[in-house]
C-alpha positions as CSV (number, residue, x, y, z in Angstrom):
1,M,0.0,0.0,0.0
2,T,1.4,3.4,-1.0
3,H,1.5,6.2,1.6
4,I,0.3,9.5,0.2
5,E,1.2,12.6,2.1
6,P,-1.6,15.2,2.3
7,T,-1.0,18.4,0.3
8,P,-1.0,21.8,2.1
9,E,-4.5,22.3,0.6
10,Q,-5.7,19.1,2.3
11,D,-3.8,19.7,5.6
12,P,-2.8,23.4,5.9
13,W,-1.2,22.7,9.3
14,S,1.3,20.1,8.2
15,G,4.1,22.6,7.5
16,L,3.6,24.4,10.8
17,R,3.5,21.2,12.7
18,E,6.7,20.0,11.1
19,A,8.4,23.3,11.8
20,L,7.4,23.1,15.4
21,R,8.6,19.5,15.7
22,R,12.0,20.3,14.1
23,A,12.5,23.5,16.1
24,A,11.5,21.9,19.4
25,S,13.7,18.8,18.8
26,A,16.7,20.9,17.8
27,L,16.4,23.2,20.9
28,A,15.9,20.3,23.2
29,A,18.8,18.4,21.8
30,E,21.1,21.3,22.5
31,G,19.6,22.0,25.9
32,R,18.2,25.4,25.0
33,P,15.3,26.4,27.3
34,F,12.1,27.4,25.5
35,A,8.4,27.3,25.8
36,L,5.6,27.1,23.3
37,A,3.6,30.3,23.3
38,G,0.8,32.1,21.4
39,S,-1.9,30.3,19.6
40,Y,-0.1,27.0,19.4
41,A,0.1,27.1,23.2
42,L,-3.6,27.6,23.3
43,W,-4.0,24.8,20.8
44,V,-2.3,22.4,23.2
45,H,-5.0,23.4,25.8
46,G,-7.8,22.7,23.4
47,A,-8.2,25.9,21.2
48,P,-8.4,25.8,17.4
49,E,-5.1,25.2,15.6
50,P,-3.6,28.3,14.1
51,L,-2.7,28.7,10.5
52,H,-0.2,31.6,10.6
53,D,2.9,30.7,12.6
54,V,4.3,29.0,15.7
55,D,5.5,31.1,18.6
56,L,8.3,30.1,20.9
57,V,9.7,32.1,23.8
58,V,13.4,32.1,24.9
59,E,15.5,34.2,27.2
60,G,17.1,37.2,25.5
61,S,20.6,36.0,26.7
62,D,20.0,32.8,24.7
63,A,18.7,34.3,21.5
64,D,21.9,34.2,19.6
65,A,22.6,30.6,20.5
66,V,19.0,29.7,19.6
67,A,19.5,31.3,16.2
68,E,22.6,29.2,15.7
69,T,20.8,26.0,16.8
70,L,18.0,26.6,14.4
71,T,20.3,27.4,11.5
72,R,22.2,24.2,12.1
73,A,18.8,22.4,12.1
74,G,18.2,23.6,8.6
75,F,16.0,26.7,9.3
76,T,16.5,30.0,7.5
77,V,16.8,32.5,10.4
78,E,16.1,36.2,9.9
79,R,16.6,39.0,12.3
80,P,13.9,41.5,11.5
81,L,14.0,45.2,12.4
82,E,12.0,44.4,15.5
83,S,14.8,43.5,17.9
84,W,12.6,41.4,20.2
85,L,12.3,38.3,17.9
86,L,13.9,36.0,15.4
87,K,12.0,34.6,12.4
88,A,12.9,31.0,11.6
89,Y,11.5,29.4,8.4
90,W,11.3,25.8,7.5
91,N,9.9,25.1,4.0
92,G,7.9,28.3,4.2
93,A,6.5,27.7,7.7
94,L,7.3,30.4,10.2
95,V,8.5,30.0,13.7
96,D,8.7,33.3,15.6
97,V,11.2,33.1,18.4
98,L,10.4,35.9,20.9
99,H,12.7,37.0,23.6
100,R,10.6,40.0,24.6
101,V,6.8,39.9,24.7
102,N,4.8,43.1,24.8
103,G,8.0,44.9,25.8
104,V,8.8,42.6,28.7
105,P,11.9,40.4,28.5
106,V,11.4,36.7,28.6
107,D,13.1,35.3,31.7
108,A,13.8,31.9,33.1
109,A,10.8,32.1,35.4
110,L,8.3,32.4,32.5
111,I,9.8,29.3,30.8
112,E,10.3,27.3,34.0
113,G,6.8,28.2,35.3
114,S,5.2,26.5,32.3
115,Q,4.1,22.8,32.3
116,T,5.6,20.2,30.1
117,Y,3.3,18.5,27.6
118,D,3.9,16.0,24.8
119,V,3.2,18.1,21.7
120,L,3.3,16.2,18.4
121,A,5.2,13.5,20.3
122,I,7.9,15.9,21.5
123,P,8.0,16.9,25.3
124,M,8.1,20.7,25.6
125,R,7.1,23.4,28.0
126,V,3.9,25.2,27.1
127,L,2.6,28.5,28.5
128,S,-0.6,28.3,30.4
129,P,-3.8,29.5,28.8
130,T,-3.9,32.5,31.2
131,T,-0.3,33.5,30.3
132,A,-0.8,32.9,26.5
133,L,-4.1,34.9,26.6
134,T,-2.5,37.7,28.7
135,Q,0.2,38.1,26.1
136,K,-2.3,38.1,23.2
137,L,-4.6,40.6,24.9
138,L,-1.8,43.0,25.8
139,A,-0.7,42.9,22.2
140,L,-4.1,44.4,21.0
141,T,-3.7,48.0,19.8
142,E,-5.5,50.4,17.5
143,H,-3.3,49.0,14.7
144,H,-3.8,45.4,15.6
145,C,-7.3,44.8,17.0
146,D,-8.8,41.7,15.4
147,F,-11.1,39.9,17.8
148,E,-12.2,37.2,15.3
149,P,-9.4,34.7,15.9
150,L,-9.4,35.3,19.7
151,L,-13.1,34.6,20.5
152,P,-13.0,30.9,19.5
153,R,-9.7,30.5,21.5
154,L,-11.2,32.2,24.5
155,R,-14.3,29.9,24.3
156,A,-12.2,26.8,23.9
157,V,-10.0,27.3,27.0
158,R,-12.4,29.2,29.2
159,E,-12.5,26.6,31.9
160,Q,-8.7,26.7,32.3
161,V,-8.3,30.5,32.6
162,D,-7.7,32.4,35.8
163,W,-10.2,35.1,34.8
164,P,-9.6,37.4,37.7
165,R,-5.9,37.4,37.0
166,L,-6.4,37.9,33.2
167,R,-8.7,40.9,33.9
168,E,-6.3,42.4,36.4
169,V,-3.2,42.1,34.3
170,T,-4.9,43.5,31.1
171,K,-7.2,46.1,32.7
172,D,-5.1,49.1,31.4
173,N,-5.4,48.0,27.8
174,D,-8.7,49.4,26.4
175,F,-8.8,46.9,23.6
176,A,-8.3,43.9,25.9
177,A,-11.1,45.4,28.1
178,A,-13.4,45.7,25.0
179,L,-12.7,42.0,24.0
180,L,-13.4,40.8,27.6
181,F,-16.6,42.9,27.6
182,L,-17.7,41.3,24.4
183,A,-16.7,37.8,25.7
184,D,-18.8,38.6,28.8
185,R,-21.8,39.6,26.7
186,L,-21.5,36.4,24.6
187,G,-21.4,34.2,27.7
188,I,-17.9,33.0,27.1
189,T,-16.4,34.3,30.3
190,P,-17.7,34.0,33.9
191,T,-19.0,37.3,35.1
192,A,-18.7,38.6,38.7
């Protein structure tokens, strides 16, 4: 029986999954601490799988070594003008490697405070739903304020979120407050 790989049209996630597996395997093999962040972290906790990219967080002091590790693993690594991340490409799939999130440096506590899960058969640290959502909500601005991808993710992980903490940490971001107000009105979040 012949094995036929699905095309990207049939499985739009295959490239991202392979990039995630390869990046995580390479970093783990060289002992580089990292955690899965963003929408893929939420996916591990039950949210819809993203189509755009994979986000990993690493300490800033480790960013250069991580870039070298990923380059040796076959990734094309770019250093964009934004000095807080690296972009690593595997066959067109993007892995964003962030060492600052919303202006806050990634530290060992963030990485070590996350739980380890088997993701695509690779053990890796994964940010909690509360932490991943906090980062996503704090990134909302007047130039980037798309609630459409966030609402299904909020709904999917709602029972795993520390809502009082999420509300407290994001209270000064008007766009986050608007999203949480909408989520309250839609019955996604528990209300006080």
